[in-house]
C-alpha positions in Angstrom: -51.6 74.8 7.0 -51.5 76.7 3.9 -50.0 76.4 1.0 -49.9 79.1 -2.0 -50.1 78.6 -5.1 -49.7 81.2 -7.6 -51.1 79.0 -11.0 -53.9 77.0 -12.0 -51.7 74.2 -14.0 -49.2 74.1 -11.1 -52.5 72.9 -8.6 -54.2 70.4 -11.1 -50.6 69.5 -12.3 -49.5 69.3 -8.0 -53.3 67.1 -7.9 -52.1 64.3 -10.1 -49.2 63.5 -9.6 -48.0 60.2 -8.9 -45.7 60.3 -6.1 -48.9 62.8 -4.7 -51.4 60.7 -4.8 -49.5 57.9 -3.5 -49.6 60.1 -0.3 -53.0 61.2 -1.3 -53.6 57.4 -0.2 -51.0 56.7 2.4 -53.1 59.9 4.1 -56.2 58.7 3.6 -55.3 55.2 4.6 -53.0 55.5 7.9 -53.0 59.0 9.4 -55.5 61.0 8.4 -59.7 61.3 9.7 -61.1 64.1 7.9 -59.1 66.6 6.3 -60.9 69.9 4.7 -59.2 71.5 1.2 -60.0 74.9 -0.2 -59.3 76.8 -3.0 -59.5 80.3 -3.4 -58.5 83.1 -5.0 -56.6 86.4 -2.5 -57.9 89.7 -4.1 -55.6 91.5 -1.9 -52.7 90.8 0.8 -51.4 92.8 3.7 -48.4 91.9 5.4 -46.6 93.4 8.9 -43.6 92.1 10.0 -42.0 94.7 12.9 -38.8 93.7 12.2 -39.3 96.2 8.7 -39.0 99.8 8.0 -42.2 99.4 6.1 -45.1 97.8 4.7 -45.4 95.2 1.8 -48.5 95.4 0.2 -49.3 91.9 -2.4 
C-alpha cells in the first residue's frame, strides 16, 4: 500500500493519533509478522492514463 501525504506535520500527527496507536498495537499483536515503513520525498511524478486526452505532470 502506498500512502501519499503532503505535509510533514500531517505525518507526525497521524503517527501520534490515539486511534492509530491502538490500531498499530492490534496489528502488531494479531495481524502482522513484519512490515516496513518508508518515508520519502517525491521530486517529480508523471502519470499516464489511456482514457485521458493528455499527460498529467505533478
